[in-house]
TIRO-646640 format. One record per atom (N, C-alpha, C, CB): residue in one letter; x, y, z. Coordinates in steps of 0.05 Angstrom, whole numbers, padded with zeros to 5 digits, always signed. Each point is the difference from the previous one (the first is absolute). Glycine has a CB too. Layout:
! residues N
AXYZ/...
END
This chain:
! residues 289
M+01317+00028+00549/M-00013-00014-00021/M-00024-00014+00020/M+00045-00007-00038/H-00044+00001+00061/H-00021-00009+00013/H-00022+00020+00001/H+00031-00027+00025/Y-00019+00057-00014/Y-00021+00022+00002/Y-00020+00002-00029/Y+00037+00027+00034/K-00018-00032-00056/K-00018+00002-00023/K-00020-00019-00004/K+00034+00020-00019/S-00026-00045+00027/S-00022-00022-00003/S-00023-00004+00017/S+00035-00020-00017/T-00033+00037+00035/T-00016+00002+00026/T-00020+00025-00013/T+00042-00016+00045/T-00029+00033-00049/T-00016+00026-00016/T-00016-00013-00024/T+00040+00040+00010/S-00033-00059-00026/S-00011-00009-00022/S-00024-00021+00010/S+00048+00008-00026/S-00041-00021+00043/S-00024-00018+00014/S-00024+00015+00011/S+00034-00031+00013/L-00025+00050+00005/L-00018+00023+00006/L-00015+00010-00023/L+00030+00012+00034/W-00022-00002-00055/W-00018+00012-00020/W-00012-00022-00015/W+00026+00041-00004/H-00018-00066-00001/H-00022-00019-00004/H-00017-00009+00015/H+00023-00007-00022/R-00023+00006+00050/R-00020+00001+00017/R-00024+00019-00002/R+00034-00014+00024/Q-00022+00036-00025/Q-00027+00020-00003/Q-00009-00001-00026/Q+00014+00034+00033/S-00001-00038-00055/S-00011-00001-00025/S-00020-00021-00002/S+00041+00018-00017/F-00036-00042+00032/F-00021-00017-00003/F-00020-00001+00021/F+00031-00023-00025/R-00030+00038+00048/R-00022+00008+00014/R-00018+00025-00016/R+00029-00017+00045/Q-00017+00032-00055/Q-00013+00019-00022/Q-00014-00013-00019/Q+00033+00031+00004/L-00022-00055-00014/L-00014-00010-00026/L-00025-00017+00016/L+00048-00006-00039/I-00046-00003+00061/I-00018-00018+00014/I-00027+00022+00005/I+00044-00034+00027/L-00038+00055-00018/L-00020+00022+00005/L-00015+00013-00026/L+00030+00009+00042/V-00018-00010-00069/V-00010+00003-00022/V-00017-00021-00011/V+00034+00027-00003/I-00025-00049+00005/I-00014-00020-00012/I-00032-00002+00001/I+00043-00019+00010/P-00053+00024+00017/P-00028+00000-00003/P-00014+00023-00018/P+00004-00022+00045/A+00005+00045-00047/A-00006+00020-00014/A-00002-00008-00033/A+00023+00030+00041/L+00003-00041-00046/L+00007-00006-00030/L-00021-00021-00003/L+00053+00012-00004/L-00060-00032+00016/L-00016-00025+00000/L-00033+00017-00004/L+00038-00038+00039/A-00042+00055-00026/A-00024+00010-00002/A-00001+00019-00026/A-00006-00005+00052/L+00026+00019-00060/L+00003+00015-00022/L-00002-00022-00024/L+00029+00040+00026/F-00016-00060-00025/F-00007-00016-00023/F-00024-00014-00003/F+00042-00003+00001/L-00057-00009+00023/L-00026-00010-00003/L-00025+00017-00011/L+00019-00025+00035/L-00013+00051-00023/L-00022+00017+00002/L-00001+00018-00029/L+00005-00001+00056/F+00021+00006-00067/F+00010+00016-00018/F+00003-00017-00027/F+00023+00030+00037/I+00011-00035-00034/I+00013-00013-00019/I-00017-00024-00013/I+00043+00016+00024/Y-00051-00030-00013/Y-00011-00029-00006/Y-00028+00010-00017/Y+00021-00033+00049/P-00036+00049-00031/P-00027-00001-00018/P+00008+00020-00030/P-00039-00004+00052/I+00049+00024-00052/I+00005+00011-00024/I+00017-00011-00018/I-00011+00033+00020/S+00030-00053-00010/S+00009-00011-00023/S-00014-00025-00015/S+00039+00019+00020/S-00058-00028-00005/S-00021-00018-00008/S-00021+00014-00018/S+00008-00026+00043/I-00013+00046-00039/I-00020+00017-00016/I+00019+00009-00028/I-00032+00021+00049/L+00057-00017-00045/L+00016+00006-00024/L+00005-00027-00017/L+00023+00042+00025/I-00023-00060-00013/I+00008-00028-00017/I-00028-00004-00013/I+00040-00027+00035/K-00063+00031-00022/K-00025-00014-00012/K-00006+00024-00022/K-00022-00030+00047/S+00030+00057-00046/S-00004+00013-00022/S+00014-00003-00023/S-00014+00024+00028/L+00038-00034-00026/L+00026-00011-00023/L-00008-00030-00014/L+00043+00025+00034/F-00051-00042-00012/F+00002-00026-00015/F-00027-00008+00009/F+00051-00013-00002/S-00065+00002-00026/S-00027-00013+00006/S-00001-00026-00026/S-00027+00053+00024/P+00041-00075-00026/P+00021-00004+00017/P+00026+00006-00007/P-00027-00028+00014/D+00033+00032-00042/D+00027+00014-00004/D-00001+00029-00004/D+00016-00041-00021/F+00007+00053+00024/F+00011+00027+00000/F-00016+00017-00020/F+00048-00018+00012/T-00064+00039-00005/T-00014+00016-00022/T-00007+00027+00015/T-00022-00044-00029/L+00018+00060+00009/L-00005+00028+00009/L-00024+00006-00012/L+00045+00015+00004/K-00066-00037-00013/K-00025+00010-00016/K-00023+00015+00022/K+00009-00044-00039/H-00009+00038+00066/H-00014+00014+00018/H+00007+00026+00000/H-00004-00036+00025/Y+00035+00046-00024/Y+00004+00027+00002/Y-00008+00008-00025/Y+00035+00002+00033/L-00030-00012-00059/L-00008+00014-00028/L-00028+00005+00001/L+00035-00022-00028/Y-00047+00000+00035/Y-00032+00006+00004/Y-00012+00021+00010/Y+00000-00036+00004/F+00013+00044+00018/F-00010+00020+00020/F+00008+00028-00017/F+00009-00031+00051/F+00011+00034-00057/F+00006+00028-00022/F-00009-00002-00031/F+00044+00006+00028/E-00054-00030-00036/E-00011+00002-00025/E-00033+00004+00003/E+00041-00030-00017/T-00055+00031+00041/T-00029+00000+00003/T+00000+00023+00008/T-00015-00042+00009/P+00000+00064-00024/P-00008+00024+00015/P-00014-00002+00026/P-00003+00018-00043/L-00016-00034+00041/L-00013-00005+00032/L+00017+00002+00026/L-00028-00031-00024/Y+00053+00014+00018/Y+00019+00007+00027/Y+00011+00018+00001/Y+00006-00030+00006/S+00005+00047-00030/S+00015+00021+00004/S-00018+00020+00013/S+00031-00011-00037/R-00055+00015+00025/R-00025+00017+00013/R-00003-00001+00035/R-00027-00014-00049/V+00030-00013+00050/V-00004-00006+00032/V+00023+00013+00015/V-00023-00047-00008/L+00047+00038-00001/L+00018+00012+00007/L+00008+00030+00009/L+00000-00036-00023/W-00013+00046+00001/W-00002+00030+00001/W-00020+00012+00022/W+00011-00001-00050/I-00036-00015+00048/I-00017+00005+00020/I+00010-00001+00028/I-00029-00016-00031/T+00046-00005+00037/T+00014-00009+00026/T+00016+00022+00011/T+00002-00046-00016/F+00013+00057+00000/F+00012+00026+00002/F-00014+00021+00011/F+00020-00013-00033/Q-00037+00020+00009/Q-00016+00018+00006/Q-00016+00007+00028/Q+00002-00012-00044/I-00014-00013+00051/I-00017+00003+00025/I+00022-00001+00026/I-00047-00026-00024/S+00072+00010+00023/S+00021+00003+00018/S+00005+00030+00003/S+00018-00045-00013/V-00012+00060-00006/V+00012+00029+00000/V-00029+00015+00011/V+00042-00003-00047/L-00058+00002+00035/L-00027+00018+00015/L-00002-00010+00026/L-00032+00006-00041/S+00031-00029+00052/S-00008-00010+00028/S+00022+00012+00016/S-00023-00045-00012/T+00051+00041+00005/T+00025+00016+00011/T-00007+00028+00008/T+00031-00026-00030/L-00043+00041+00007/L-00002+00032+00001/L-00021+00004+00020/L+00015+00013-00050/S-00042-00029+00047/S-00023+00007+00018/S+00011-00011+00026/S-00042-00004-00035/A+00051-00020+00044/A+00010-00004+00026/A+00020+00023+00014/A-00007-00049-00015/L+00025+00065-00001/L+00018+00021+00005/L-00022+00022+00005/L+00045-00017-00029/I-00058+00025+00011/I-00016+00025+00001/I-00019-00003+00030/I-00002+00005-00059/V-00006-00031+00062/V-00012+00000+00032/V+00017-00009+00024/V-00041-00009-00021/G+00060-00004+00013/G+00015-00006+00026/G+00018+00021+00012/G-00001-00043-00017/Y+00015+00060-00001/Y+00018+00022+00001/Y-00012+00022+00023/Y+00014-00009-00055/P-00037+00017+00051/P-00011+00018+00020/P-00012-00012+00026/P-00010+00027-00040/I+00005-00047+00035/I+00001-00021+00033/I+00025+00001+00011/I-00029-00036-00014/A+00049+00033-00002/A+00027-00006+00017/A+00006+00028+00010/A+00022-00041-00028/Y-00028+00058+00012/Y+00011+00028+00006/Y-00014+00015+00019/Y+00016+00002-00042/V-00047-00011+00047/V-00012+00006+00024/V+00004-00014+00024/V-00027+00014-00028/L+00034-00039+00027/L+00012-00019+00022/L+00022+00011+00017/L-00011-00037-00030/R+00029+00049+00008/R+00029+00010+00009/R-00004+00020+00020/R+00021-00008-00045/R-00043+00030+00041/R-00002+00020+00015/R-00031-00002+00021/R+00033+00025-00042/A-00037-00049+00043/A-00024-00002+00015/A+00011-00005+00031/A-00031-00021-00044/K+00015+00025+00068/K+00007-00009+00022/K+00006-00027+00002/K-00022+00034+00013/P+00038-00039+00008/P+00004-00033+00005/P-00022-00018+00009/P+00043+00013+00013/G-00063-00003-00005/G-00018-00015+00010/G-00021-00005-00030/G+00007+00020+00058/I-00009+00001-00070/I-00021-00005-00029/I+00018-00012-00019/I-00033+00043+00003/R+00060-00040-00005/R+00022-00014-00018/R-00006-00029+00007/R+00039+00038+00000/N-00037-00048+00028/N+00003-00024+00007/N-00027-00017-00008/N+00033+00018+00037/F-00055-00003-00040/F-00032-00011-00003/F+00004-00003-00029/F-00032+00026+00037/F+00036-00011-00054/F+00003-00003-00027/F+00016-00018-00013/F-00010+00039+00004/L+00032-00037+00009/L+00027-00021-00010/L-00013-00027+00011/L+00049+00035+00008/L-00065-00041+00008/L-00012-00030+00013/L-00023-00003-00018/L+00013+00002+00054/A-00030+00016-00067/A-00024-00008-00013/A+00012-00007-00033/A-00037+00034+00036/I+00065-00022-00046/I+00009-00001-00021/I+00010-00037+00004/I+00013+00065-00008/T+00000-00066+00028/T+00017-00025+00004/T-00021-00030+00002/T+00041+00034+00030/L-00060-00022-00018/L-00025-00019+00000/L-00011-00010-00027/L-00011+00025+00040/S+00005-00006-00060/S-00005-00006-00029/S+00016-00019-00007/S-00014+00041-00012/F+00036-00054+00019/F+00016-00020-00012/F-00007-00026+00008/F+00032+00029-00004/M-00053-00026+00025/M-00013-00023+00015/M-00022-00007-00014/M+00014+00012+00043/I-00022+00002-00061/I-00023-00006-00016/I-00003-00011-00029/I-00009+00031+00029/S-00006-00054-00036/S+00004-00019-00017/S+00002+00020-00027/S-00027-00044+00028/L+00041+00041-00046/L-00004+00013-00027/L-00022-00008-00011/L+00042+00005-00008/L-00058-00026+00012/L-00023-00010-00017/L-00019+00015+00013/L+00012-00045-00013/V-00013+00048+00043/V-00021+00019+00017/V+00000+00025-00009/V+00005-00021+00038/R+00017+00033-00044/R+00006+00028-00012/R-00017+00007-00027/R+00049-00006+00019/N-00035-00018-00034/N-00014+00005-00030/N-00034-00003+00000/N+00046-00023-00022/Y-00053+00003+00037/Y-00030-00005+00002/Y-00006+00028+00009/Y-00004-00053+00011/S+00009+00060+00012/S-00014+00025+00010/S+00001+00020-00020/S+00010-00010+00046/W+00011+00020-00061/W-00006+00016-00024/W-00021-00008-00020/W+00045+00010+00006/I-00051-00037-00010/I-00022-00004-00021/I-00023+00006+00012/I+00022-00034-00024/I-00025+00036+00050/I-00026+00002+00014/I-00003+00036-00004/I+00005-00049+00041/V+00019+00059-00038/V-00006+00033+00000/V+00001+00010-00028/V+00021+00009+00046/L-00010-00024-00067/L+00005+00014-00025/L-00030-00015-00020/L+00068+00006+00007/Q-00074-00021-00001/Q-00017-00014-00023/Q-00023+00020-00002/Q+00012-00053+00010/R-00030+00042-00032/R-00016+00015-00005/R-00024+00005+00020/R+00018-00013-00042/S-00024-00002+00058/S-00021+00002+00017/S+00018+00006+00031/S-00040-00036-00034/G+00069+00046+00029/G+00013-00002+00024/G-00006+00029+00016/G+00037-00036-00022/V-00018+00038+00045/V+00002+00023+00010/V-00003+00025-00012/V+00022-00025+00022/V-00004+00027-00040/V+00011+00027-00013/V-00022+00012-00018/V+00050-00017-00002/N-00061-00004-00012/N-00024+00005-00019/N-00027+00004+00012/N+00025-00027-00031/T-00030+00012+00055/T-00021+00005+00009/T-00003+00030+00018/T-00003-00053-00005/V+00028+00060+00014/V+00000+00026+00010/V-00007+00021-00021/V+00032-00015+00034/L-00015+00012-00056/L-00001+00026-00018/L-00027-00005-00013/L+00052+00007-00011/T-00068-00029+00009/T-00025+00001-00011/T-00019+00006+00016/T+00012-00028-00027/Y-00009+00025+00051/Y-00022+00014+00026/Y+00007+00027+00004/Y-00004-00041+00028/L+00026+00054-00032/L+00005+00030+00001/L-00006+00008-00030/L+00039-00001+00040/G-00047-00007-00060/G-00011+00006-00025/G+00025+00012-00020/G-00050+00009+00024/L+00079-00014-00014/L+00018+00008-00018/L+00002-00017-00026/L+00023+00019+00041/V-00031-00044-00042/V+00002-00013-00027/V-00028-00011-00004/V+00051-00014+00003/D-00056+00006-00034/D-00023-00010-00008/D+00000-00028+00004/D-00006+00034-00030/S+00031-00045+00018/S+00003-00030-00003/S+00025-00005+00016/S-00022-00006-00048/P+00029-00023+00063/P+00021-00001+00013/P+00024+00000-00018/P-00026-00022+00035/F+00048+00030-00026/F+00027-00005-00006/F+00010-00019-00002/F+00002+00027+00014/K+00012-00038-00035/K+00010-00024-00006/K+00031+00003+00010/K-00035-00012-00041/L+00042+00002+00066/L+00022+00004+00019/L+00014-00026+00001/L-00023+00035+00028/L+00011-00056-00036/L+00012-00028+00004/L+00011-00014-00024/L-00032-00005+00036/H+00047-00014-00035/H+00005-00016-00021/H+00011+00019-00027/H-00039-00036+00021/N+00057+00055-00007/N+00016+00016-00020/N+00022+00013+00015/N-00040+00008-00031/K+00050+00004+00016/K+00030+00015+00009/K-00006+00012+00023/K+00019+00010-00043/F-00042+00009+00047/F-00005+00012+00026/F+00000-00015+00027/F-00024+00026-00029/G+00010-00047+00025/G+00002-00019+00018/G+00024-00016+00012/G-00038+00001-00022/V+00048-00006-00001/V+00034-00009+00003/V+00018+00019+00014/V-00004-00021-00043/M-00004+00043+00041/M+00015+00025+00008/M-00001+00000+00028/M-00011+00026-00040/V-00018-00021+00047/V-00014+00005+00028/V+00016-00023+00020/V-00054+00016-00022/G+00045-00039+00012/G+00013-00025+00017/G+00028+00001+00005/G-00032-00027-00017/M+00054+00025-00007/M+00022+00002+00006/M+00013+00023+00018/M-00006-00025-00038/T-00011+00057+00031/T+00014+00017+00018/T-00007-00007+00026/T+00001+00035-00031/H-00023-00048+00040/H-00007-00002+00025/H+00018-00018+00015/H-00044+00011-00014/I+00052-00032-00002/I+00020-00025+00014/I+00030+00011-00005/I-00034-00046-00011/F+00037+00063-00003/F+00030+00007-00004/F+00009+00030+00015/F-00004-00027-00051/V-00018+00037+00062/V+00006+00021+00015/V+00020+00000+00024/V-00043+00009-00016/P+00034-00026+00034/P+00017-00007+00023/P+00031-00004-00008/P-00042-00022+00023/Y+00052+00011-00046/Y+00019-00012-00009/Y+00019+00030-00010/Y-00031-00052-00013/I+00014+00070+00003/I+00009+00027+00002/I+00005+00018+00022/I-00019-00008-00033/V+00003+00007+00051/V+00000+00018+00018/V+00024-00008+00024/V-00053+00010-00013/F+00058-00038+00019/F+00025-00001+00019/F+00028+00006-00009/F-00026-00033+00018/P+00031+00025-00043/P+00023+00014-00011/P+00009+00028+00004/P-00012-00030-00028/I-00007+00043+00018/I-00001+00032-00001/I+00001+00004+00032/I-00033+00011-00047/Y+00015-00020+00061/Y+00000+00007+00027/Y+00024+00003+00014/Y-00038-00019+00000/S+00056-00008-00006/S+00021-00007+00017/S+00023+00024-00010/S-00013-00058+00004/V+00007+00058-00029/V+00023+00025-00010/V-00006+00024+00008/V+00010-00019-00038/M-00031+00027+00047/M-00013+00029+00011/M+00007+00001+00026/M-00041+00003-00028/M+00038-00023+00045/M+00010+00001+00025/M+00025+00005+00006/M-00029-00023+00004/G+00047+00019-00022/G+00031+00008-00002/G+00006+00024-00009/G+00008-00041-00008/I-00032+00059+00002/I+00009+00024-00007/I+00000+00026+00021/I-00015-00020-00043/D+00025+00034+00047/D-00001+00023+00018/D-00019+00017-00003/D+00040-00003+00003/L-00060+00009+00011/L-00025+00018-00009/L+00016+00028+00006/L-00051-00032+00015/N+00071+00032+00001/N+00013+00027+00004/N+00012+00016-00031/N+00015-00021+00052/L-00015+00001-00073/L+00010+00011-00025/L-00023+00010-00013/L+00038-00030-00004/E-00063+00024+00008/E-00025+00016-00006/E+00000+00026+00011/E-00023-00039-00002/K+00027+00045+00023/K-00003+00021+00020/K+00019+00022-00010/K-00014-00032+00041/A+00043+00016-00041/A+00019+00020-00016/A-00012+00008-00022/A+00037-00019+00012/A-00045+00005-00031/A-00003+00013-00027/A-00026+00018-00003/A+00026-00041-00018/Q-00045+00041+00040/Q-00022+00015+00002/Q+00013+00027+00015/Q-00038-00043+00001/N+00058+00041+00012/N+00008+00023+00016/N+00019+00020-00021/N+00000-00033+00049/L+00012+00018-00068/L+00012+00009-00026/L-00015+00017-00019/L+00024-00039+00004/G-00050+00036+00004/G-00021+00013-00025/G-00014-00020-00015/G+00030+00038-00009/A-00025-00060+00006/A-00009-00020-00015/A-00035-00008+00012/A+00059-00020-00010/T-00079+00016-00013/T-00027-00004+00008/T+00001-00032+00009/T-00022+00039-00035/R+00002-00042+00044/R-00010-00035+00010/R+00011-00012-00027/R-00054+00004+00033/W+00034+00003-00059/W+00006-00017-00025/W+00026+00004-00005/W-00042+00001-00020/Q+00058+00018+00018/Q+00028-00004-00004/Q+00020-00017+00019/Q-00010+00041-00021/T-00001-00036+00045/T+00013-00019+00018/T-00001-00027-00010/T-00010+00028+00036/F-00016-00038-00041/F-00003-00028-00003/F+00014-00011-00025/F-00044+00004+00025/W+00043+00015-00049/W+00011-00006-00025/W+00032-00001+00002/W-00041+00021-00023/R+00052-00004+00041/R+00024-00001-00001/R+00016-00011+00021/R-00011+00032-00025/V-00004-00041+00046/V+00015-00013+00022/V-00010-00026+00006/V+00011+00041+00017/S-00040-00040-00010/S-00014-00029+00011/S+00002-00014-00026/S-00037+00015+00038/F+00025-00009-00060/F-00002-00025-00027/F+00028-00012-00005/F-00037+00027-00028/P+00058-00008+00023/P+00021-00014-00009/P+00016-00016+00026/P+00003+00036-00042/L-00009-00026+00063/L+00011-00020+00021/L-00015-00030+00006/L+00014+00045+00020/S-00040-00041-00034/S-00017-00028+00006/S-00001-00011-00031/S-00034+00016+00046/L+00053-00009-00059/L+00005-00016-00030/L+00008-00033+00005/L+00021+00050-00023/P-00006-00054+00040/P+00013-00029+00008/P-00026-00015+00007/P+00050+00016+00020/G-00069-00008-00002/G-00023-00011+00006/G-00020-00007-00024/G+00009+00023+00042/I-00011-00004-00054/I-00014-00001-00028/I+00005-00018-00020/I-00002+00041+00008/G+00029-00044-00008/G+00015-00016-00022/G-00008-00027+00015/G+00045+00033-00022/A-00036-00045+00044/A-00005-00019+00014/A-00030-00018-00003/A+00034+00029+00027/G-00051-00011-00017/G-00026-00009-00002/G-00005-00001-00028/G-00015+00018+00043/A+00016-00004-00062/A-00013+00001-00026/A+00008-00026-00014/A+00000+00051-00002/L+00029-00053+00011/L+00018-00030-00014/L-00020-00023+00013/L+00061+00017+00002/L-00058-00019+00023/L-00018-00019+00008/L-00028-00008-00011/L+00025+00015+00034/V-00042+00011-00029/V-00026-00006-00018/V+00005-00008-00023/V-00023+00029+00019/F+00032-00016-00039/F+00005-00009-00026/F+00001-00026-00004/F+00020+00036-00006/I+00004-00048+00016/I+00006-00023+00000/I-00026-00024+00004/I+00046+00025+00017/M-00054-00018+00007/M-00022-00014+00010/M-00025-00001-00020/M+00017+00014+00048/A-00015+00013-00055/A-00027+00002-00025/A+00001-00019-00020/A-00002+00048+00001/L+00031-00054-00014/L+00005-00011-00027/L-00008-00023+00008/L+00037+00024-00020/G-00038-00039+00043/G-00009-00029+00000/G-00027+00000+00018/G+00052-00021-00004/F-00065+00039+00006/F-00024+00001+00008/F-00025-00017-00011/F+00022+00039+00010/F-00034-00054+00011/F-00021-00015-00017/F-00031-00001+00008/F+00039-00026-00009/I-00046+00027+00036/I-00022-00002+00008/I-00017+00026-00006/I+00019-00034+00031/T-00008+00057-00028/T-00018+00029-00002/T-00010-00004-00033/T+00033+00039+00041/P-00008-00039-00059/P-00016-00001-00022/P-00017-00023-00013/P+00031+00029-00003/A-00027-00049+00021/A-00017-00020-00007/A-00036+00002+00004/A+00048-00024+00013/L-00047+00034+00011/L-00022+00008+00016/L-00014+00030-00010/L+00024-00031+00040/L-00010+00046-00039/L-00008+00027-00009/L+00002+00013-00026/L+00010+00002+00040/G+00008-00018-00059/G+00003+00009-00027/G-00019-00019-00018/G+00051+00017+00009/G-00049-00006-00029/G-00016-00016-00026/G+00020-00013-00016/G-00038+00035-00006/R+00026-00043-00020/R+00017-00012-00019/R+00025+00017-00008/R-00040-00022-00015/K+00036+00050+00011/K+00022+00020-00008/K+00018+00006+00016/K-00026+00018-00022/E+00024-00027+00050/E+00016+00006+00023/E+00020-00029+00006/E-00044+00038+00022/Q+00047-00057-00038/Q+00011-00026+00000/Q+00031+00011+00007/Q-00036-00030-00038/M+00049+00015+00053/M+00030+00006+00007/M+00014-00026-00006/M-00009+00035+00038/I+00036-00034-00044/I+00016-00024+00004/I-00009-00020+00018/I+00032+00027-00009/S-00034-00022+00032/S-00003-00015+00021/S-00026-00018-00006/S+00024+00037+00030/N-00047-00022-00041/N-00026-00013-00004/N+00005-00018-00024/N-00028+00039+00019/L+00043-00035-00040/L+00004-00018-00023/L+00013-00024+00013/L+00005+00037-00038/I+00018-00037+00056/I+00010-00020+00015/I-00020-00020+00010/I+00034+00032+00011/Q-00046-00021+00003/Q-00026-00014+00014/Q-00015-00019-00018/Q-00008+00040+00027/I+00003-00025-00047/I-00017-00015-00022/I+00014-00021-00013/I-00023+00039-00008/Q+00044-00032+00000/Q+00022-00022-00012/Q-00001-00025+00019/Q+00034+00037-00021/V-00030-00030+00047/V+00005-00026+00021/V-00026-00009+00003/V+00040+00016+00028/V-00062-00007-00022/V-00022-00013+00014/V-00018-00011-00020/V+00003+00029+00040/D-00007-00011-00059/D-00020-00006-00025/D+00009-00012-00018/D-00020+00032+00005/L+00044-00026-00023/L+00012-00019-00018/L+00022-00015+00006/L-00015+00026-00025/L+00030-00030+00046/L+00021-00016+00014/L+00020+00003-00021/L-00028-00034+00028/N+00033+00059-00037/N+00025+00003-00016/N+00018+00009+00018/N-00019+00010-00041/W+00036-00029+00053/W+00023+00013+00020/W+00022+00011-00017/W-00009-00032+00038/P+00021+00023-00064/P+00020+00013-00010/P-00006+00027-00004/P+00015-00039-00017/F-00037+00048+00003/F-00002+00026-00009/F-00004+00014+00023/F-00017-00008-00044/A+00003+00002+00066/A-00007+00014+00027/A+00024+00005+00014/A-00044-00021+00006/S+00066+00005-00005/S+00024+00000+00002/S+00019+00021-00011/S-00014-00040+00003/A+00010+00042-00024/A+00009+00020-00023/A-00008+00030+00010/A-00009-00037-00041/L-00017+00041+00046/L-00010+00022+00005/L+00009+00007+00029/L-00038-00008-00035/S+00043-00005+00057/S+00008+00001+00017/S+00032+00011+00003/S-00040-00031+00003/V+00058+00021-00023/V+00027+00009-00004/V-00001+00024-00007/V+00016-00037-00009/I-00035+00046-00017/I-00005+00024-00007/I-00005+00022+00020/I-00011-00024-00035/L-00003+00018+00050/L-00011+00020+00024/L+00022+00003+00019/L-00048-00015-00002/L+00059-00008+00007/L+00029+00004+00020/L+00024+00015-00011/L-00011-00043+00019/L+00011+00041-00050/L+00022+00013-00016/L-00012+00035+00002/L+00014-00051-00040/A-00039+00058+00037/A-00011+00026+00006/A+00008+00014+00024/A-00033-00016-00023/T+00025+00000+00044/T+00009+00007+00031/T+00025+00002-00002/T-00031-00022+00026/L+00052+00015-00034/L+00026+00001-00002/L+00011+00025-00012/L-00003-00047-00001/V-00008+00051-00025/V+00006+00020-00013/V-00013+00029+00014/V+00003-00037-00040/V-00022+00032+00057/V-00008+00025+00018/V+00021+00003+00022/V-00052-00007-00007/F+00059-00012+00020/F+00015-00003+00016/F+00029+00017-00003/F-00028-00042+00005/A+00034+00032-00028/A+00029+00009-00015/A+00000+00032-00002/A+00002-00046-00033/I-00026+00048+00018/I-00003+00032-00004/I+00004+00020+00022/I-00030-00013-00031/Y+00010+00001+00055/Y+00000+00011+00022/Y+00031+00006+00016/Y-00049-00023-00002/N+00067-00003+00001/N+00024+00000+00006/N+00013+00024-00013/N-00003-00048+00007/R+00006+00044-00031/R+00014+00015-00015/R-00002+00034+00010/R-00008-00041-00039/Y-00018+00049+00047/Y-00006+00030-00010/Y-00002+00008+00032/Y-00030-00003-00055/L+00022-00017+00075/L-00004+00009+00027/L+00019-00014+00020/L-00047+00011-00013/G+00053-00041+00009/G+00015-00012+00015/G-00015-00016+00020/G+00032+00034-00010/V-00030-00063+00012/V-00012-00015+00018/V+00001+00002+00031/V+00006-00023-00037/E+00019+00039+00045/E+00007+00006+00023/E-00020+00018+00011/E+00046-00009-00012/R-00058+00018+00002/R-00027+00024+00006/R-00019-00016+00009/R+00004+00036-00036/L-00007-00062+00034/L-00020-00016+00008/L+00008-00009+00027/L-00013-00014-00046/W+00032+00018+00055/W+00006+00000+00030/W+00008+00020+00012/W+00009-00036-00005/G-00011+00058-00008/G+00006+00028+00013/G+00029+00007-00004/G-00035-00007+00034/G+00049-00006-00053/G+00026+00005-00003/G+00002+00022-00023/G+00013-00049+00017/L+00010+00060-00020/L+00006+00023-00024/L+00016-00012-00016/L-00003+00039+00025/K-00007-00027-00052/K+00012-00005-00023/K+00024+00004-00010/K-00034+00003-00003/T+00058-00015+00002/T+00026+00012-00001/T+00009+00002-00028/T+00010-00017+00044/
END
């Protein structure tokens, strides 16, 4: 009897110590996530009485449905363009010499230290009608009049691709580093061409990195704000831009909160689809069971 009471006392002490260690994390989770999201949800439903008018207004107004579609469209296109640019970079880095590989990895890492505003304003200088691209094309006689490369979907895609490429490169590169290159040599020794080796060996083994990077970029793109505001036009407005207008210009916090909740739900739907078909475990290098 005394042994059972001692064991129970030790178990309670260990549980209390574990609870003490978890409390700071739970407090941070509440203050940084649960409380802000709950406040936004409450503001969207109560103004001051319970109402769904803000959500109904969103779905009844064609403009907002169109903006939601544009948001998904730009997010998908920027994710694909970042993949097209980032995958070859990761592929080459995996096979480069250590010195060259470390140099370019450092360069990609340093890009995170450059402000988003600086990068976007740099693209404004490059893409504007009197910018670097149009000046060079006009000087070479390739065009008669400057191209409209700014304040349209092209400008938004260029800016977002430039920002998102590092978020694609690192997940794919980390997965490729775990791939044994002897598998490619074995496939080539068995008669496979380089192209067949890539599609049947290298590419399938790198799919977890592609899925993780694509999910990360797509979710970030859904809530992106600065690049569409600076490089896009009126036709490239995203939900995040509408939220800014409702908060800063119109001071309509309830409707802005409803827009935020809709954007959050859209993100959760994408995350659920990813988890259903690929598994969240792949984000941390695990295997889907």
